[in-house]
N, C-alpha and C positions, 0 to 999 in steps of 0.2 A: 504493500500500500504506500509506503514512504517513497519508493522509487517512482510509482505512478504519479504521485502528487508533484514531485520534482519535475517530472517530464511534462505534466500539464502546465505548470508554472512557466517552464522554459518556452513552451509553445506560445502561451499568452504573451510573453515578452517579445517573441519573434513576430507576432502578428502586427506589431506597430511598425515594422520595418519592411515595407513592400518594395522599396526601390532604393538603390545606392547610386548616387551621382559620383563622378560623371560617366561611369561605365554602364549605367542602366542595368546592373546585375539584379536578379530577382531569385526568389527561392520558391519551392513548392514542397509542401509537407502535408501529410495526412496521418491523423492519429485517431484511434478508436478507444473510447473510455466508457466502459459499462454500457455498450450498445449505442453510444452517441458518437457520430463521426464529425470531426472538425477538420476542415481543409483550409490551408493558407496558400495564397498564390498571388498572382498579378492580375488585378481587376481594374487598373486605372484606364480611363478613357484615353484616346490618342491625344498627343500634344497638338496645339494649334499650329498650322503651317506658317512658315516665315516666308513672306514674299521676297523675291530676288530680282526679277527682270520682267518688263522694263521698269526702271526706277520710278518712284512716285513723282508725278508731275511731268513725266517724259512727254515731249512733243515729237511725234513721228512725222517729220517733214518729208518733202519729196525725195530726198536722197539719203534719208536716215538709214542706219544699220537695221532698225527694226522693220521697216517696210521691205527691205531686201530679204529679210528672213523673219517674218512675223510669228512670234510665239510668246506665251506667258510661262514664267518659270517660278517655282517656289521650292523651298527646302523640304526634304523628307520629314514627315512627322514621326515621332517616337510612338511605337505601339508595344504592347506586351509581346514577348518573343513567340508566343504561340498563336499570335493573330496576324492577319494579312491586312495591310492598309490600302484603302482606295480614297479617291478625292472627288469632291463636288466643287466645280468652278462656276461662278456667277459673275456677270457684268451687267451694269445698269447705266442708263443714259443720264441719270441725275444723282446728286450727292445724297438725297434722301432715300435712295435705294427703293424707289417705287416703280420706276419705268424699266422693267427687265428687258435687257437686250439679248442675253444668252444664258442658258443654264445647261451644263453638261448632263447628258442622259443617253446611255448609262453612265455610271461612275467611271472615273479615270483610274487606270492602274499605274500610271506614271505621274511624277510630280511636274508635269509640263503639259501644255496643250497648244497645238498650232492654231494660228489665227489668220489664215490667208483671206484676202477679199474683204477685210474689215472696212466698212464705209467711214468717211470722214466724220468726226464728231468727238465728244467726250465720253469716256468709258470709266466707270468706277467699278473696280473688280476686287473680288475676294475669294478665298478658298477655305474649305474645312475638310477634315479627314474623317474616315469611317472605318471601324475595325470589324464590321459584321454584326456588332451589337450596339456600340456606342458611338456617338458623334463627338468630335472635338469642338471646342469653341471656334468661331470664325476667326480667320486671320485679320490683320489690319485691312482697311479698304484703301487702295491706291488709285490714283488717277492716271489714265493714259489719254492723250489727245492725239488723234490722227488728223493731220492737215496736209494733204498732198499739194496744196497751193502754196505752202510756205517753204521758201528756200532754206537749206541748212545754214545754221549759224556757226561760224568757225572763228577761232581766235585770229586768223590771218586776214580777216576782212579789212578793207582800207580804212573805213570810218564806221564806227558803231554808235548807236544810241546808248549813252553811258549812264545817264542819271536823269530822273524825271521828278520834278516837284509838282505832282498832279493835283494835290489838295490845296495848293496855295500856302500861305504862311499865316502866322498869328496876326500879322499886320493887315492882311486882306486875303480872302479866298481866291481873289483874282491875281494874286502875286505868284504866278506860276512860271515855271521855266523848264527848258529841255537842254541838256548838255550833250554835245557830240564829242567823241574822242577819236583822234587820229592814231591808229595802231602802227603806222609806218614811220620810217626815218626820213620821209620827204614831205614837204608841204603839199596840201591838196587844195585845189581851187574848188570852192563850193558854189560858184556862180550858177544860179538857176537850178540848184538842187532843191528837192521838195521833201516836205514831211507831210504825208497824206494820212487821213483817218479813214479806216475801212468801214466805219459805222455811219455816224451822222454827218461826216464831211467836215467837222470842226475839231481841231484846226486843219487847214489845208494850206500850208505855208510854202512859199517860194523864196528861197534865200536870194537876196539881191546880188547883182554882178559885183565883182571885185572883192568878195569875201573869201578870205584864205584861212584855213586851219593849219597851224604850224606843225612841223614834224613832232610826233609823239605828244602833241598838245591838245587843247580843248577849245570848243567853240560854244558859247553860251547864248541861247535864244530865250528871251524873257518877254513877258507882257509889259513890264515897266523898266525904265532905265534904273541905274543904281540909285539915283537921288530920290526916286519915288517908291522904292521897295525896301524890304528888310535886308537886302543884300549889301555886303561890304566889298564886293568885287565888281569890276567893270563888266558890262554886258556887251557882247560882240554885235548883237543885233536885237533891238527891242521892237516889238510889234504889238499892236493892240488887238490883233485878230486871233490870238491864242485863247482857246477855251477848252479845258480838259475836263471831261465828265468824271465825277468821283466814283461812279460805278464801273469804270473801265472803258478803255478804248484800245484799238489796235493801231499803233503808229507805224507807218511804213516810210523808210528813208529811201529816196530814189535819186540817182545821179542825173546830170543834165540830159542824158540820153534816154531817161525813163526806165533805166535798169534798177531793180530792187537791190539795194546794198545791205540793208538790215531792217529788222522790224521787231516790235514787241509782241508778246503772245496775245491772242484774241481773248475776249471775255473780260473778267475782272482783272484789275491790276495785279500782277504777281507779287508785288511787295509795296511797301510804303504804309505809313500810319497816319490816320486822320482822326485825332482824338485831342486830349489836352496838350499833347505834343504833336508837331507836324514833322514827320520823318520822310525824307525823300526815298524813292526806290533807286538803288544803285545796282549796276551790273557787276556780276561776280568777276574776280580777277581772271578767271577762265571764262570768257563770255559764253561759251557753249553750254555752261552749266546753269545759266539762268540769272536770277536776281535775288537781292536781299534788301531789307530795310536798313537805313542808316541809323544805327543805334549807339555807336561808339560815343563815349563821353566827349571826345574831341570834335564831334560833328556839329556842336553848337558854339564853337569857338568864334571869337571876334575876327579871326582870319577870314571867316566866311560871312558873318552876320554883323549888323550894326550893334547888337548887344547879345549877351549870353542869356537867352531866354528859353523858349520852348520850341525853337526851330532847329531842325537837324538836317544837315546836308553838307556836301563838299563841292560846291560849284567851282569849276575851273581848276580842280585839283584832284589828286589821286583819291580813290575811294578808301575809306578808313575802317568800316565796320568789321569787328572781329567775328561776326556771325556769317561771314562769307564762306559758304560751304566748300568752295574750291581751294581755299588756303587754310583748311582746318589743321591745327597743330595737334597731333596725337603722339603720345609718348608711350613707349613699350619697354618694360623691364622683363627680361627673361632670365631665370635663375634656377639652380639646382638645390635640392635639399642637402643638408650637411653630410648625410650618409651616401649621397649620390645615387640613391635608389628611386628618386622621384624628382620631378621638375614642376615649376609653376611659372605664372606670368602675371604681370600687372599692366593693364591698359588704362591710360588716363589722359586727360586734356580738357581744357575749357570747352571745347566744341565737340567732344565725344558724343554728347547727348543729341547732336543734330543727326547722328546715324540712328537707324531703327533696329538693326540686328547685327550679329557677328557670327562667324564660324572660324574655328581654329583646327589646325592639323599639325601633329607632331610626328616626325619621322626619325628613326634612329636605326643603327645597324649593329646589333650584337653579334659578334663573331661572323660578320658578313651576311646575316639574314635580316632582311628589312622588316621592321615592326612599325606600327603606327597607332596613334590615338587621335580620335576626332571628337569634336563637340561644338557647341555654340549656344546661342540664346538671344533673347531680346535685350536691347539696351535700355529702352523705356525711360529716357530722361537722365540716366546715370552719367556722372562725370568720371567714374572709375569702375573698372571690371577687374576682379582679382580671382584667380583660380589657382589653388595650391594642390599639392600631393597627387599629381598625375604620375602614377606609378609606372616605372620602367620594368614591367613584368606582368604577370597574370595572377589574378586572385579568384578563388572559388567563392561561391555564395556563402560558404561557411567561414570565410575570413582568412583562409590559408593562402599565402602569397608565395610565388616563386619568381625571383627577380632575375632579369636577363643579365648575363655576364658579358664582359668584354665590350661594354658600351663606352666609346670614346668621344662621340660627337652627336649632338641632338639638334635638329632643325625645327624651327617653329614658323608657321605661316598663318597669319590672321587676315581674313577678308571682312571688311566693313561694308554694310549695305545701307542704302538710304537714297537721298537725292542724287548722289554720285556713289561710286564704289571706290574703295581704297584697299590696297594690299600692303601689309607690313610683314617683313621677314627678318628673323634673327637666328643666330646659331651660337651655341655654347659648347665648349670642350670640357669634358669631365676629367 
């Protein structure tokens, strides 16, 4: 009787441990006590899929990589080892997820779905997993915009639309301006260039003859001259015909031959803040990755404004905001445990939270035989991710570990997913 009581108590203790991270090990046990059968095992629902491609907010323009090979991709969901996972994919034409565009039927056996022939428009898409009994939570909902009429935006364009104060300033809602940037080492003649609006036709601006944007310089178009605005910089061309709608416009920059040089996305403004503060929308340092709001503390400096108030922007100067997704500073520490039987890493940085998820892969070669460890997760606003005790060996569900011998070098690769993707690689010697 004493032995049976100890065995039952041990089983009750084990019932509280159904999953061991990060290896997803599990146990299965079955005990009989006076005619009662108790079974412990893995009954967790699948984990929610992590969306991978195309990135949230991606615009599939005429020559985009996505239109050349249209598909949607997400990471594999974790399921109990005795289950088989499948996926349900949905896309909607509205952010409220009421206007269904497509739902996979039957369920998908792979964590990807081809999307050829997708018509132009906005698609809000999500995925969930199924193990034959239970559904996972839905993934995040990401936006894909298909616009075959839009030329691709590249960092090598001659002139780009670099900053827009579409909401005006605290001095006046009409105190609006648009900044162009010359991305080349040569001056560009802007005579008869146009900024057209694809919606209501306002503004529809034609730059006068004789206007030059200097090499690697800026050209500021404003509704008011410096003396009549909140600006503390000279305006290159002031015009009273500018009128930017607060709910968004698509601005198209064309050269004197009518060729489209650059444009902003259609629909709502992709960035900028119109509240107690007025924050311009700035182009990312890598123009192809989009826009961000000018929120850096230096953006309301008297270098740009008559006074340090609630107006934020960098007219006729380099963009400053540290929330520029294309120049995110991420730091990675990769280290081994004191006994060299395990490794760990710490991923951190002020802008890490701008990414949505991460995956890691560790590869090492004990005695010439390649071994690996994989994992990942959601970032969910964190500025630090730390994972320790990734064992260089194999452990049973009972806790017995056999460590690999002869390991001299360990490689770590981390992939970050979000509005853009980033890969970080490090190596340590043991």
